[in-house]
C-alpha positions in Angstrom: -7.1 7.6 -22.1 -8.4 9.9 -19.9 -9.8 6.9 -18.1 -6.9 5.4 -17.5 -5.1 8.6 -16.5 -8.1 9.3 -13.7 -7.9 5.8 -12.4 -4.0 6.5 -12.1 -4.1 9.2 -10.4 -7.1 8.2 -8.0 -5.3 5.1 -6.8 -2.0 7.3 -6.1 -3.5 9.8 -4.3 -5.7 7.1 -2.1 -2.3 5.1 -1.7 -0.5 8.4 -0.6 -3.1 8.8 1.8 -3.0 5.3 3.2 0.3 5.2 3.7 0.7 8.6 5.2 -2.0 7.3 7.8 -0.1 4.4 8.4 2.9 6.1 9.2 1.6 8.9 11.3 -2.0 8.1 13.0 -2.2 4.6 13.3 0.3 4.5 16.3 -2.1 6.6 18.1 -5.1 4.8 17.8 -6.7 2.6 20.3 -5.1 -0.8 20.8 -7.1 -3.0 19.0 -7.1 -0.6 15.8 -3.5 0.3 15.9 -2.3 -3.1 14.4 -4.8 -2.8 11.4 -2.2 -2.7 8.5 -4.3 -0.1 6.0 -1.6 -0.4 3.3 -2.1 -4.2 3.1 -5.8 -3.6 3.1 -5.7 -1.3 0.4 -3.4 -3.4 -1.5 -5.4 -6.6 -1.2 -8.5 -4.3 -2.0 -6.7 -3.3 -5.0 -5.6 -6.6 -5.9 -9.3 -8.0 -5.8 -11.0 -5.1 -8.3 -7.7 -4.3 -10.5 -5.7 -7.5 -10.8 -2.0 -8.4 -10.0 -0.1 -5.8 -12.4 -1.9 -2.9 -10.7 -1.2 -4.1 -7.4 2.3 -4.6 -7.8 2.9 -1.3 -9.1 1.0 -0.1 -5.6 3.0 -2.3 -3.7 6.1 -0.3 -5.1 4.6 3.1 -4.9 3.5 2.3 -1.1 6.8 0.5 -0.2 8.4 3.6 -1.3 6.7 5.9 0.5 6.4 4.0 3.8 10.5 3.4 3.6 11.1 7.1 3.4 8.9 7.4 6.5 10.1 4.5 8.5 13.5 4.2 10.3 14.1 0.7 9.0 16.2 -0.5 6.0 15.5 1.2 2.9 13.4 -1.2 0.7 12.3 -3.4 3.5 8.7 -2.4 3.2 8.9 -2.3 -0.5 10.1 -5.9 -0.3 7.9 -7.2 1.8 4.6 -5.4 0.5 5.4 -7.0 -3.3 6.1 -10.6 -1.6 2.6 -9.9 0.1 0.8 -9.2 -2.8 2.8 -11.8 -4.9 1.6 -14.5 -2.2 -1.8 -13.4 -2.5 -2.2 -13.2 -6.0 -0.9 -17.0 -5.6 -3.5 -18.1 -3.3 
């Protein structure tokens, strides 16, 4: 049980840092680097390593964090990240 809780806390902390960096730092980076979506990169890596179930939960967590920090409709990031993970798993 310890291994699962460590994996959960490690992923949660890393994903929160990726979402926070995406929301705050990415706009001040140089042009070619500011278009890199750290959250999508993190989700694809989680999908490859841990599978669809972990990536779906991660997209839910990251989407809610990004929705909290953005000025768009609440749920827009969550919906788009979940659809992206589902499409990437299908491919």
